[in-house]
C-alpha angles and dihedrals in degrees: 000000000000123000095263138116095299093053089047093052090051093058089065101029118032094188122101138165131214128195118212112195115198119218117250139061123336126356110314125150141087137277111222118204109203140185124203111245101179147334134211142180106227112155093191094054092040092056089047091054094043101036090135093043118106111196095161091111094051131068097221095161114199118008127203137197107227123195124203134194117217104238098176142357124208135172115268091245124039136019100262 
């Protein structure tokens, strides 16, 4: 994660959501409710994770590895 608005928001609010949409017909998938557990700056691990990434054209500044715990999983549509 680059040092931008999303990272800045996570400093004050550790909660995040992620929508996973399954391929196929209709709206199927999951809503993941996440909570940030830790972050680190590890250049070696970062290069291993992003071995195919080419950020040479961008000024991304500091980059972080951010870990999340899955707190809840719900269907994409509905509340059950």
